[in-house]
ZAMI-241653 format. One line per 8 residues: their letters; for each residue x, y, z of N, C-alpha, C. Coordinates in steps of 0.2 Angstrom, whole numbers, plus 5000, padded with zeros to 4 digits. Layout:
N
a> X Y Z X Y Z X Y Z ~ ...
This chain:
73
xxxxxxxx> 5206 4525 5267 5207 4523 5274 5201 4525 5278 ~ 5199 4520 5282 5193 4521 5286 5194 4526 5292 ~ 5189 4528 5295 5189 4532 5301 5192 4528 5307 ~ 5190 4522 5308 5193 4518 5313 5201 4517 5313 ~ 5203 4517 5306 5210 4516 5305 5214 4522 5308 ~ 5211 4528 5306 5214 4534 5308 5214 4535 5315 ~ 5208 4534 5318 5208 4534 5326 5213 4529 5329 ~ 5213 4523 5326 5218 4519 5329 5225 4521 5329
xxxxxxxx> 5227 4524 5323 5234 4527 5323 5235 4533 5327 ~ 5230 4537 5328 5231 4543 5333 5231 4540 5340 ~ 5227 4535 5342 5227 4533 5348 5234 4530 5350 ~ 5237 4526 5346 5243 4523 5347 5248 4528 5347 ~ 5248 4533 5343 5253 4538 5343 5253 4542 5350 ~ 5247 4543 5352 5246 4547 5358 5248 4543 5364 ~ 5247 4536 5364 5249 4532 5369 5257 4532 5370 ~ 5260 4531 5364 5267 4531 5363 5270 4538 5366
xxxxxxxx> 5267 4543 5363 5270 4550 5365 5269 4550 5373 ~ 5264 4549 5376 5263 4549 5383 5268 4545 5387 ~ 5270 4539 5384 5274 4534 5387 5281 4537 5387 ~ 5283 4540 5382 5290 4543 5381 5291 4550 5385 ~ 5286 4554 5384 5286 4561 5387 5286 4560 5394 ~ 5282 4555 5397 5282 4555 5405 5289 4554 5407 ~ 5294 4550 5404 5300 4549 5406 5305 4555 5404 ~ 5304 4559 5399 5308 4564 5396 5306 4571 5399
xxxxxxxx> 5300 4572 5400 5297 4579 5402 5291 4578 5406 ~ 5291 4576 5412 5285 4575 5416 5281 4581 5418 ~ 5285 4587 5417 5281 4593 5418 5276 4595 5413 ~ 5276 4591 5408 5271 4593 5402 5264 4590 5404 ~ 5263 4586 5409 5257 4583 5411 5253 4587 5416 ~ 5249 4591 5414 5246 4596 5419 5241 4592 5424 ~ 5238 4586 5421 5233 4583 5425 5236 4578 5430 ~ 5243 4576 5429 5246 4572 5433 5247 4574 5441
xxxxxxxx> 5248 4580 5441 5249 4583 5448 5243 4583 5452 ~ 5237 4585 5449 5231 4584 5453 5229 4577 5455 ~ 5230 4573 5450 5229 4566 5451 5233 4563 5457 ~ 5239 4565 5457 5244 4563 5463 5241 4566 5469 ~ 5239 4572 5469 5236 4575 5475 5230 4571 5478 ~ 5226 4569 5473 5219 4566 5475 5220 4558 5477 ~ 5225 4555 5473 5225 4548 5474 5232 4546 5477 ~ 5236 4550 5479 5243 4549 5482 5248 4548 5476
xxxxxxxx> 5254 4548 5477 5259 4548 5472 5259 4542 5467 ~ 5258 4536 5470 5258 4530 5466 5251 4529 5463 ~ 5246 4530 5467 5239 4530 5464 5238 4534 5458 ~ 5240 4541 5459 5239 4546 5454 5243 4544 5448 ~ 5249 4541 5449 5253 4539 5443 5250 4533 5439 ~ 5247 4528 5443 5244 4523 5440 5237 4525 5436 ~ 5233 4529 5439 5227 4531 5436 5229 4535 5430 ~ 5234 4539 5430 5236 4543 5424 5239 4539 5419
xxxxxxxx> 5243 4534 5421 5246 4529 5416 5241 4525 5412 ~ 5236 4522 5416 5231 4518 5413 5226 4522 5408 ~ 5224 4528 5410 5220 4533 5406 5223 4536 5400 ~ 5230 4538 5401 5233 4541 5395 5238 4538 5391 ~ 5240 4532 5394 5245 4528 5390 5242 4521 5388 ~ 5240 4517 5393 5238 4510 5392 5232 4510 5388 ~ 5227 4513 5390 5220 4513 5386 5221 4515 5379 ~ 5224 4521 5378 5225 4522 5371 5229 4517 5367
xxxxxxxx> 5234 4514 5370 5238 4509 5366 5233 4503 5365 ~ 5230 4501 5370 5225 4495 5369 5220 4496 5364 ~ 5216 4502 5364 5211 4503 5360 5213 4505 5353 ~ 5219 4508 5352 5222 4509 5345 5224 4503 5342 ~ 5227 4499 5346 5229 4492 5344 5224 4488 5341 ~ 5218 4488 5345 5213 4484 5343 5209 4486 5337 ~ 5209 4493 5336 5206 4496 5330 5210 4494 5324 ~ 5217 4495 5325 5221 4493 5319 5221 4486 5318
xxxxxxxx> 5221 4482 5323 5221 4475 5322 5215 4473 5318 ~ 5209 4476 5319 5203 4475 5316 5203 4478 5309 ~ 5206 4484 5308 5206 4487 5302 5210 4483 5296 ~ 5216 4480 5299 5220 4477 5294 5218 4469 5294 ~ 5213 4467 5296 5210 4460 5296 5215 4455 5298 ~ 5218 4457 5303 5223 4452 5306 5220 4447 5311 ~ 5214 4448 5312 5210 4443 5316 5203 4444 5316 ~ 5199 4439 5318 5192 4440 5319 5189 4441 5326
x> 5185 4446 5327 5182 4447 5333 5175 4445 5333
């Protein structure tokens, strides 16, 4: 297994964890509070969601897509 495959799995797992944990245990996110203070409630949530959920899922998905040769880039 290549390093990119491992990183892809870890990134997808992290993205899924933050997606689920944000709903079940929002108190676990120490950086969410300061982001909400700086950008407002909605803005802080969006910045946190993009950085800690969306981007890891996208990057991990692309790495796994390339690793398993499901497409050409």
